[in-house]
C-alpha positions as CSV (number, residue, x, y, z in Angstrom):
1,M,33.6,46.2,84.7
2,T,30.0,48.2,85.9
3,K,30.6,45.8,88.9
4,L,34.4,47.5,89.7
5,F,32.7,51.3,89.1
6,K,29.6,50.7,91.1
7,F,32.8,49.9,94.2
8,V,35.0,52.9,93.0
9,A,31.7,55.2,93.4
10,I,30.7,53.8,96.9
11,A,34.3,53.7,97.8
12,E,35.2,57.5,96.5
13,G,32.4,58.8,97.7
14,I,32.9,57.4,101.3
15,S,36.7,58.5,101.1
16,Y,35.3,61.8,100.5
17,L,32.8,62.3,103.2
18,V,36.4,60.9,105.2
19,L,38.4,63.6,103.8
20,F,35.6,66.2,105.1
21,F,35.7,64.7,108.4
22,N,39.3,65.3,109.1
23,M,39.4,68.7,107.5
24,L,36.6,69.8,109.5
25,V,36.3,67.9,112.7
26,V,39.4,66.3,113.7
27,K,41.4,69.4,113.0
28,R,39.2,71.4,115.1
29,M,40.4,68.6,117.7
30,D,44.1,67.3,117.2
31,M,46.1,69.3,114.6
32,E,48.7,66.5,114.9
33,L,46.4,63.6,114.4
34,Y,44.6,65.7,111.5
35,K,48.2,65.8,110.0
36,M,49.4,62.8,109.9
37,L,45.7,61.4,108.5
38,L,45.8,64.1,105.6
39,F,48.1,62.4,103.4
40,P,46.8,58.8,103.6
41,I,43.2,60.2,103.3
42,G,43.7,62.6,100.4
43,M,46.1,59.9,98.9
44,A,43.3,57.5,98.6
45,H,40.9,59.7,97.4
46,G,42.6,61.1,94.5
47,L,43.3,57.5,93.4
48,L,39.9,56.6,93.8
49,F,38.5,60.0,92.0
50,V,41.1,59.7,89.4
51,S,39.3,55.7,89.0
52,Y,36.3,57.0,89.3
53,V,36.5,59.2,86.1
54,A,38.8,57.0,84.1
55,L,36.0,54.2,84.6
56,A,33.1,56.3,83.4
57,F,34.8,56.8,80.1
58,I,35.3,52.7,80.2
59,I,31.8,52.1,80.7
60,W,30.1,55.1,79.1
61,K,29.4,53.1,76.0
62,S,28.0,50.1,77.4
63,Q,25.8,51.8,79.8
64,K,24.4,53.6,76.8
65,W,24.4,57.0,78.6
66,T,24.0,60.4,76.7
67,I,26.0,62.9,77.0
68,K,23.9,64.2,79.5
69,E,23.9,61.3,81.8
70,F,27.7,60.9,81.3
71,I,28.1,64.8,81.9
72,I,25.7,64.3,85.3
73,V,27.9,61.0,85.5
74,Q,31.2,63.1,86.0
75,L,30.3,65.5,87.9
76,A,28.6,64.0,90.5
77,S,32.4,63.2,91.5
78,F,32.7,66.7,92.6
79,L,29.6,66.7,95.2
80,P,29.2,64.9,98.4
81,F,26.9,62.1,98.3
82,G,27.0,62.4,94.7
83,T,28.8,59.1,93.3
84,F,25.7,57.3,96.0
85,Y,23.4,58.8,93.9
86,I,24.7,57.5,90.4
87,E,25.2,54.2,92.2
88,K,21.3,54.3,92.6
89,K,20.3,56.2,89.4
90,Y,22.6,54.7,86.9
91,L,24.3,51.6,88.5
92,K,21.5,50.1,89.9
93,N,21.4,46.5,88.0
94,A,25.2,46.2,87.9
C-alpha cells in the first residue's frame, strides 16, 4: 500500500504542476486549447488529490507517523512540490 501511496504522491504533484502550467501559460497562448484541456487535467488532478488524502489516512498507522507528521503529509498536498517533499522525506524506504 505504501508503494501505491508513493506513486499517487508523485502523480498528484505532477498533475498539480500541469494544472498550473495550463492555467498560467497555455491560457495566455491559446484560450481554446486551455478550455479543451481544463476538464481532463482538472478531473485527473481531483481524483489524484482525493486518492492521496484517502491513502494517507489508510497508511497513517502502518508508517507510524505522529499526528504532526500526518498533518504535514496532508498539508503538503496543497503546496506545489509538496508531495515530492513528502515522497522523499517520509516514503524513502517504501
